[in-house]
Structure formats: structure tokens, C-alpha cells
PyMOL commands that place a pseudoatom at each C-alpha (Angstrom):
pseudoatom trace, name=CA, resn=VAL, resi=1, chain=A, elem=C, hetatm=0, pos=[0.086, 0.078, 0.027]
pseudoatom trace, name=CA, resn=LYS, resi=2, chain=A, elem=C, hetatm=0, pos=[1.440, 3.301, -1.043]
pseudoatom trace, name=CA, resn=SER, resi=3, chain=A, elem=C, hetatm=0, pos=[1.594, 6.066, 1.454]
pseudoatom trace, name=CA, resn=ILE, resi=4, chain=A, elem=C, hetatm=0, pos=[-0.112, 9.384, 0.862]
pseudoatom trace, name=CA, resn=GLU, resi=5, chain=A, elem=C, hetatm=0, pos=[3.287, 11.052, 0.873]
pseudoatom trace, name=CA, resn=ARG, resi=6, chain=A, elem=C, hetatm=0, pos=[4.483, 8.761, -1.877]
pseudoatom trace, name=CA, resn=ASN, resi=7, chain=A, elem=C, hetatm=0, pos=[1.265, 9.336, -3.964]
pseudoatom trace, name=CA, resn=LEU, resi=8, chain=A, elem=C, hetatm=0, pos=[1.746, 13.157, -3.566]
pseudoatom trace, name=CA, resn=ALA, resi=9, chain=A, elem=C, hetatm=0, pos=[5.414, 12.939, -4.492]
pseudoatom trace, name=CA, resn=GLU, resi=10, chain=A, elem=C, hetatm=0, pos=[4.502, 10.941, -7.644]
pseudoatom trace, name=CA, resn=ALA, resi=11, chain=A, elem=C, hetatm=0, pos=[1.732, 13.593, -8.496]
pseudoatom trace, name=CA, resn=ASN, resi=12, chain=A, elem=C, hetatm=0, pos=[4.192, 16.422, -8.083]
pseudoatom trace, name=CA, resn=LEU, resi=13, chain=A, elem=C, hetatm=0, pos=[6.727, 14.767, -10.374]
pseudoatom trace, name=CA, resn=SER, resi=14, chain=A, elem=C, hetatm=0, pos=[4.038, 14.282, -12.978]
pseudoatom trace, name=CA, resn=LEU, resi=15, chain=A, elem=C, hetatm=0, pos=[2.910, 17.942, -12.751]
pseudoatom trace, name=CA, resn=ASN, resi=16, chain=A, elem=C, hetatm=0, pos=[6.420, 19.126, -12.845]
pseudoatom trace, name=CA, resn=ARG, resi=17, chain=A, elem=C, hetatm=0, pos=[7.182, 17.115, -16.029]
pseudoatom trace, name=CA, resn=HIS, resi=18, chain=A, elem=C, hetatm=0, pos=[4.162, 18.520, -17.855]
pseudoatom trace, name=CA, resn=ALA, resi=19, chain=A, elem=C, hetatm=0, pos=[4.918, 22.098, -16.714]
pseudoatom trace, name=CA, resn=THR, resi=20, chain=A, elem=C, hetatm=0, pos=[8.201, 21.904, -18.537]
pseudoatom trace, name=CA, resn=LEU, resi=21, chain=A, elem=C, hetatm=0, pos=[6.717, 21.147, -22.028]
pseudoatom trace, name=CA, resn=THR, resi=22, chain=A, elem=C, hetatm=0, pos=[6.170, 24.212, -24.059]
pseudoatom trace, name=CA, resn=THR, resi=23, chain=A, elem=C, hetatm=0, pos=[4.167, 24.722, -27.198]
pseudoatom trace, name=CA, resn=PRO, resi=24, chain=A, elem=C, hetatm=0, pos=[5.947, 26.420, -29.956]
pseudoatom trace, name=CA, resn=ALA, resi=25, chain=A, elem=C, hetatm=0, pos=[4.606, 29.855, -30.985]
pseudoatom trace, name=CA, resn=PRO, resi=26, chain=A, elem=C, hetatm=0, pos=[2.694, 29.654, -34.235]
pseudoatom trace, name=CA, resn=THR, resi=27, chain=A, elem=C, hetatm=0, pos=[4.640, 30.912, -37.191]
pseudoatom trace, name=CA, resn=LEU, resi=28, chain=A, elem=C, hetatm=0, pos=[1.686, 31.656, -39.363]
pseudoatom trace, name=CA, resn=SER, resi=29, chain=A, elem=C, hetatm=0, pos=[-1.128, 34.140, -38.574]
pseudoatom trace, name=CA, resn=VAL, resi=30, chain=A, elem=C, hetatm=0, pos=[-4.803, 33.102, -38.895]
pseudoatom trace, name=CA, resn=GLU, resi=31, chain=A, elem=C, hetatm=0, pos=[-5.057, 35.125, -42.062]
pseudoatom trace, name=CA, resn=GLU, resi=32, chain=A, elem=C, hetatm=0, pos=[-1.687, 33.614, -43.436]
pseudoatom trace, name=CA, resn=MET, resi=33, chain=A, elem=C, hetatm=0, pos=[-3.049, 30.095, -42.730]
pseudoatom trace, name=CA, resn=GLU, resi=34, chain=A, elem=C, hetatm=0, pos=[-6.294, 30.861, -44.587]
pseudoatom trace, name=CA, resn=VAL, resi=35, chain=A, elem=C, hetatm=0, pos=[-4.347, 31.800, -47.665]
pseudoatom trace, name=CA, resn=THR, resi=36, chain=A, elem=C, hetatm=0, pos=[-2.192, 28.712, -47.281]
pseudoatom trace, name=CA, resn=ASN, resi=37, chain=A, elem=C, hetatm=0, pos=[-5.203, 26.670, -47.567]
pseudoatom trace, name=CA, resn=GLY, resi=38, chain=A, elem=C, hetatm=0, pos=[-6.883, 28.702, -50.388]
pseudoatom trace, name=CA, resn=MET, resi=39, chain=A, elem=C, hetatm=0, pos=[-9.544, 30.170, -48.140]
pseudoatom trace, name=CA, resn=PRO, resi=40, chain=A, elem=C, hetatm=0, pos=[-12.050, 31.576, -48.648]
pseudoatom trace, name=CA, resn=TRP, resi=41, chain=A, elem=C, hetatm=0, pos=[-12.885, 29.354, -51.565]
pseudoatom trace, name=CA, resn=SER, resi=42, chain=A, elem=C, hetatm=0, pos=[-14.495, 30.943, -54.599]
pseudoatom trace, name=CA, resn=ASP, resi=43, chain=A, elem=C, hetatm=0, pos=[-15.147, 27.828, -56.673]
pseudoatom trace, name=CA, resn=THR, resi=44, chain=A, elem=C, hetatm=0, pos=[-15.628, 24.204, -56.086]
pseudoatom trace, name=CA, resn=ILE, resi=45, chain=A, elem=C, hetatm=0, pos=[-13.138, 21.456, -57.248]
pseudoatom trace, name=CA, resn=GLY, resi=46, chain=A, elem=C, hetatm=0, pos=[-15.924, 19.122, -58.210]
pseudoatom trace, name=CA, resn=GLU, resi=47, chain=A, elem=C, hetatm=0, pos=[-18.789, 19.199, -60.528]
pseudoatom trace, name=CA, resn=SER, resi=48, chain=A, elem=C, hetatm=0, pos=[-22.117, 20.392, -59.138]
pseudoatom trace, name=CA, resn=ASP, resi=49, chain=A, elem=C, hetatm=0, pos=[-25.540, 21.202, -60.468]
pseudoatom trace, name=CA, resn=HIS, resi=50, chain=A, elem=C, hetatm=0, pos=[-26.439, 23.051, -57.318]
pseudoatom trace, name=CA, resn=PRO, resi=51, chain=A, elem=C, hetatm=0, pos=[-26.933, 26.862, -57.973]
pseudoatom trace, name=CA, resn=ASP, resi=52, chain=A, elem=C, hetatm=0, pos=[-24.550, 27.614, -54.993]
pseudoatom trace, name=CA, resn=PRO, resi=53, chain=A, elem=C, hetatm=0, pos=[-22.024, 24.754, -54.763]
pseudoatom trace, name=CA, resn=LEU, resi=54, chain=A, elem=C, hetatm=0, pos=[-20.198, 26.307, -51.926]
pseudoatom trace, name=CA, resn=LEU, resi=55, chain=A, elem=C, hetatm=0, pos=[-23.055, 25.887, -49.537]
pseudoatom trace, name=CA, resn=TYR, resi=56, chain=A, elem=C, hetatm=0, pos=[-20.977, 26.047, -46.340]
pseudoatom trace, name=CA, resn=MET, resi=57, chain=A, elem=C, hetatm=0, pos=[-18.518, 28.856, -47.266]
pseudoatom trace, name=CA, resn=PRO, resi=58, chain=A, elem=C, hetatm=0, pos=[-20.923, 31.728, -45.997]
pseudoatom trace, name=CA, resn=PHE, resi=59, chain=A, elem=C, hetatm=0, pos=[-21.043, 29.999, -42.637]
pseudoatom trace, name=CA, resn=TRP, resi=60, chain=A, elem=C, hetatm=0, pos=[-17.212, 29.369, -42.520]
pseudoatom trace, name=CA, resn=GLU, resi=61, chain=A, elem=C, hetatm=0, pos=[-16.527, 33.071, -43.213]
pseudoatom trace, name=CA, resn=TRP, resi=62, chain=A, elem=C, hetatm=0, pos=[-19.046, 34.044, -40.516]
pseudoatom trace, name=CA, resn=GLN, resi=63, chain=A, elem=C, hetatm=0, pos=[-17.581, 31.651, -38.060]
pseudoatom trace, name=CA, resn=LEU, resi=64, chain=A, elem=C, hetatm=0, pos=[-13.968, 32.723, -38.597]
pseudoatom trace, name=CA, resn=GLU, resi=65, chain=A, elem=C, hetatm=0, pos=[-14.943, 36.354, -38.322]
pseudoatom trace, name=CA, resn=HIS, resi=66, chain=A, elem=C, hetatm=0, pos=[-16.859, 35.659, -35.042]
pseudoatom trace, name=CA, resn=MET, resi=67, chain=A, elem=C, hetatm=0, pos=[-13.849, 33.687, -33.599]
pseudoatom trace, name=CA, resn=LYS, resi=68, chain=A, elem=C, hetatm=0, pos=[-11.444, 36.527, -34.579]
pseudoatom trace, name=CA, resn=SER, resi=69, chain=A, elem=C, hetatm=0, pos=[-13.680, 39.193, -32.942]
pseudoatom trace, name=CA, resn=SER, resi=70, chain=A, elem=C, hetatm=0, pos=[-14.546, 37.038, -29.822]
pseudoatom trace, name=CA, resn=LEU, resi=71, chain=A, elem=C, hetatm=0, pos=[-11.405, 35.164, -28.888]
pseudoatom trace, name=CA, resn=THR, resi=72, chain=A, elem=C, hetatm=0, pos=[-8.471, 37.126, -27.580]
pseudoatom trace, name=CA, resn=ASN, resi=73, chain=A, elem=C, hetatm=0, pos=[-5.807, 34.303, -28.216]
pseudoatom trace, name=CA, resn=LEU, resi=74, chain=A, elem=C, hetatm=0, pos=[-6.945, 32.836, -31.375]
pseudoatom trace, name=CA, resn=GLN, resi=75, chain=A, elem=C, hetatm=0, pos=[-3.863, 31.016, -32.968]
pseudoatom trace, name=CA, resn=THR, resi=76, chain=A, elem=C, hetatm=0, pos=[-3.098, 28.641, -35.658]
pseudoatom trace, name=CA, resn=ASP, resi=77, chain=A, elem=C, hetatm=0, pos=[-1.994, 24.990, -34.852]
pseudoatom trace, name=CA, resn=GLU, resi=78, chain=A, elem=C, hetatm=0, pos=[0.431, 23.899, -37.384]
pseudoatom trace, name=CA, resn=SER, resi=79, chain=A, elem=C, hetatm=0, pos=[1.315, 20.568, -35.573]
pseudoatom trace, name=CA, resn=SER, resi=80, chain=A, elem=C, hetatm=0, pos=[-1.304, 18.609, -37.635]
pseudoatom trace, name=CA, resn=LEU, resi=81, chain=A, elem=C, hetatm=0, pos=[-0.871, 20.181, -41.072]
pseudoatom trace, name=CA, resn=ALA, resi=82, chain=A, elem=C, hetatm=0, pos=[0.851, 17.157, -42.550]
pseudoatom trace, name=CA, resn=ASP, resi=83, chain=A, elem=C, hetatm=0, pos=[-2.003, 14.924, -41.298]
pseudoatom trace, name=CA, resn=PHE, resi=84, chain=A, elem=C, hetatm=0, pos=[-4.674, 16.926, -43.307]
pseudoatom trace, name=CA, resn=GLY, resi=85, chain=A, elem=C, hetatm=0, pos=[-2.671, 18.020, -46.269]
pseudoatom trace, name=CA, resn=TYR, resi=86, chain=A, elem=C, hetatm=0, pos=[-3.964, 17.324, -49.771]
for i in range(1, 86): cmd.bond("trace and resi %d" % i, "trace and resi %d" % (i + 1))
show_as sticks, trace
zoom trace
């Protein structure tokens, strides 16, 4: 049976280990990331008979503007760019 002191010491070591990890500052601004991904889209890459094939683009533009105006620390996350590239 572990003592409470031992449990607290292990928890403290775990917290200290995580406290030393740092996240690198983003190198691209939100606007630069948009351009990197060709946003906002003005045309579809597929064929569509729909009169407005970019159905969700107005929502995306509204959502992004809302996040820019409402969030004080909005940053890009470049860590997963390779996972979602095309």
C-alpha cells in the first residue's frame, strides 16, 4: 500500500514534467493560414448542378470572423498540417 506522501510525490513529479513542456509559438497568423489553404474558396473542385455549390462557405466566413472578434488568443495549430494536407 502506497503512502499518501508517496502518492503526492508522484503526482508532483508528474505535474512538474508537464509544466516544462512548451508549445512552440505559431509561425503563421490566422490570415496567413487561410491563404495557405486557399480560403475563402470561390469555386468548387468538383462538378455540381447546385446553383450555389459552396453551400457552407458563408457559414465558414461568418464563423471565422466571429472567432477573430470574440477570442483574444486565437492562434493557428500547425502541428497537424501534415496529417490533413492534400
